[in-house]
C-alpha positions in Angstrom: 14.1 30.5 -75.8 13.2 31.9 -78.6 15.8 34.0 -81.1 14.3 37.3 -82.2 16.1 38.8 -85.3 15.4 42.3 -86.0 17.3 43.5 -89.5 17.3 47.3 -89.1 17.9 49.3 -92.7 19.7 52.7 -92.3 20.4 55.1 -95.3 23.2 57.7 -95.1 24.5 59.1 -98.3 27.9 58.4 -99.6 27.1 54.9 -97.1 26.0 51.4 -98.0 23.4 49.6 -96.2 24.2 48.7 -92.8 22.7 45.5 -91.4 22.2 45.1 -87.6 21.6 41.8 -85.6 20.1 42.7 -82.7 19.4 38.9 -80.1 17.8 38.8 -77.2 16.3 36.1 -74.8 12.4 36.1 -74.6 11.7 37.0 -70.8 9.3 34.1 -68.8 6.0 35.3 -69.4 3.8 36.6 -66.4 1.3 34.1 -66.8 3.7 31.5 -66.3 5.2 33.1 -63.2 8.7 34.5 -62.1 9.0 32.1 -59.5 9.4 29.5 -62.0 12.8 31.4 -63.1 14.5 31.5 -59.7 16.4 28.7 -58.8 14.9 26.5 -56.4 17.8 26.0 -53.7 20.7 28.9 -53.0 24.2 27.6 -53.5 26.0 26.8 -50.3 29.6 27.6 -49.6 32.6 25.5 -50.6 33.5 23.8 -47.4 30.6 24.4 -45.7 28.9 20.9 -44.4 24.8 20.5 -44.3 23.8 19.9 -40.8 22.8 16.3 -41.7 25.7 15.0 -43.4 28.2 13.0 -41.4 30.8 15.7 -41.0 28.5 17.6 -38.8 27.2 15.0 -36.7 30.5 13.6 -36.0 31.7 16.2 -33.4 28.3 14.9 -31.1 27.9 11.6 -30.9 27.3 9.5 -27.7 30.3 8.1 -28.5 32.4 11.4 -28.8 30.2 13.0 -25.6 30.8 9.8 -23.5 34.8 10.0 -23.9 34.5 13.7 -23.0 32.8 12.7 -19.8 35.2 9.5 -19.1 38.2 12.4 -19.0 40.2 11.0 -15.4 42.9 13.0 -13.9 44.8 12.1 -10.3 43.1 14.2 -7.4 46.2 15.9 -5.1 46.5 16.2 -1.8 45.1 19.8 -1.5 45.2 19.2 3.1 46.9 22.2 4.4 46.7 24.4 1.3 44.9 27.8 1.1 41.8 27.2 -0.3 41.8 29.5 -3.1 45.0 28.1 -3.9 43.3 24.8 -3.5 40.3 26.1 -5.5 42.9 26.9 -8.3 45.0 24.4 -8.3 41.7 21.6 -9.1 40.3 23.8 -12.1 43.9 23.7 -13.5 43.5 20.1 -13.2 39.9 19.7 -15.2 37.8 20.0 -12.0 34.9 22.8 -12.1 32.7 21.0 -9.8 34.1 22.7 -6.8 32.3 23.3 -2.7 33.4 23.7 0.4 32.1 23.8 3.7 32.9 24.4 7.6 34.8 21.3 9.0 34.3 23.0 12.8 30.3 22.2 11.7 29.5 26.2 12.9 27.9 26.3 9.1 29.8 29.4 8.1 29.9 30.3 4.5 33.7 30.8 2.9 33.2 34.3 1.8 36.7 34.9 1.7 38.4 31.8 0.3 42.2 32.9 0.9 40.9 33.5 4.8 40.8 29.6 4.9 42.4 26.7 4.6 41.8 23.0 3.7 41.2 20.0 6.3 40.0 17.4 4.2 38.6 16.6 1.1 36.3 14.6 0.1 38.0 12.4 -2.7 40.9 10.9 -1.3 44.2 12.3 -2.6 46.0 9.9 -5.5 42.2 9.1 -6.3 41.8 9.1 -10.7 38.6 10.5 -10.9 36.4 12.0 -14.0 36.7 15.2 -13.9 33.4 16.1 -13.7 33.5 15.4 -10.2 32.8 17.7 -7.4 35.6 18.4 -4.8 34.6 19.5 -1.4 36.9 20.6 0.9 36.1 21.2 5.0 38.1 24.2 5.7 38.4 26.4 8.8 39.9 30.0 9.0 43.6 30.2 9.2 44.3 31.0 12.3 42.1 27.9 13.7 43.3 24.8 13.8 42.0 21.9 12.2 39.3 19.2 14.2 40.7 15.1 13.7 37.4 15.0 11.6 34.8 17.8 10.1 32.4 18.2 12.5 28.7 18.0 11.9 25.2 19.9 13.1 23.2 16.8 14.7 19.8 16.5 12.6 16.7 16.7 14.0 15.9 12.8 13.4 12.6 11.0 14.1 10.9 14.2 15.1 13.0 14.7 18.1 14.7 17.8 19.4 19.0 17.2 19.2 21.6 18.2 21.6 22.4 21.3 20.7 24.9 22.1 23.4 28.2 23.7 22.0 26.9 24.0 18.1 27.0 26.9 16.7 23.0 28.9 16.7 23.2 29.3 13.0 23.7 24.9 13.1 20.7 24.9 15.2 19.0 26.8 13.3 19.2 25.2 10.1 18.9 21.6 11.6 15.4 22.3 12.1 12.7 23.1 10.1 12.3 26.3 7.9 9.2 27.1 9.7 10.3 26.9 13.4 10.1 29.9 15.6 13.7 30.4 17.4 14.2 32.8 19.5 18.5 33.0 20.8 19.7 35.0 24.0 23.0 36.0 25.0 23.3 33.5 27.9 26.3 35.6 30.0 23.6 38.0 31.2 24.5 41.3 28.9 22.1 40.7 27.0 24.2 41.6 23.5 22.8 41.0 20.6 23.4 37.8 18.8 24.0 39.0 15.8 26.6 36.5 13.5 25.1 33.2 14.4 28.3 31.0 13.5 30.1 32.8 15.9 28.0 32.5 19.1 27.8 28.7 20.5 24.4 26.8 22.3 24.2 26.6 26.3 21.1 26.1 26.7 17.7 25.0 24.9 14.1 24.7 24.8 12.8 22.0 24.2 14.8 19.6 25.9 17.3 17.0 24.1 14.8 14.1 22.9 11.9 16.1 23.8 9.4 15.7 20.4 9.2 18.4 18.1 5.7 19.5 17.3 5.6 22.7 16.0 6.7 24.8 19.2 8.6 27.6 19.4 12.5 27.0 20.8 14.9 28.6 22.5 18.5 29.1 22.8 21.0 31.0 25.0 24.6 31.4 23.7 27.5 32.7 24.2 30.3 33.3 21.6 32.8 31.0 20.6 35.7 31.2 23.0 33.8 31.8 25.7 32.2 29.8 28.9 28.8 29.0 29.0 27.7 30.0 32.8 
């Protein structure tokens, strides 16, 4: 940086000569480049750690992640509770992986949880498990009786037709390959439309139980649950 001194003389009547000294810093020459005059780094706010510093990395380490995943809680006895109340209680304890299914094997969806009650749970009461564990509740509607054990629709194992008698038409459909052509007719002879298949139980089936499934259409007759097959 150069110091430039200008000596200026001013003459005014009755006044002595005053000397003014003007100092200025020589700016960076354009040929050198103005970038060279700029700071190479931007100042960081005080108290903010660099992403590469241990302070920033301390919050995300395999040890800390494993510790968070290892958090455990004791599973209460949910049986007999309303499904919505059971789910709320589970979430209070830190369980957010929740599932439910139709304990009667009719493959109904629990669209309104307050209309269902818990009959079974996938993790035994009193067990201490990770809160990452998924809790599955077997449930029935409030006016229904819980089965002794959860009922499940038979699967089409080995390419053979299962016995679907007494099972819901919806569960029977779900057990077969999605490409299967299926018809469900009213077995009562009243020619009613089978609209909600989970409310209808299978009376007859074609092919018969044990027959080979090779892509042929499947036919069911059914009546509503609570009715007797003819």
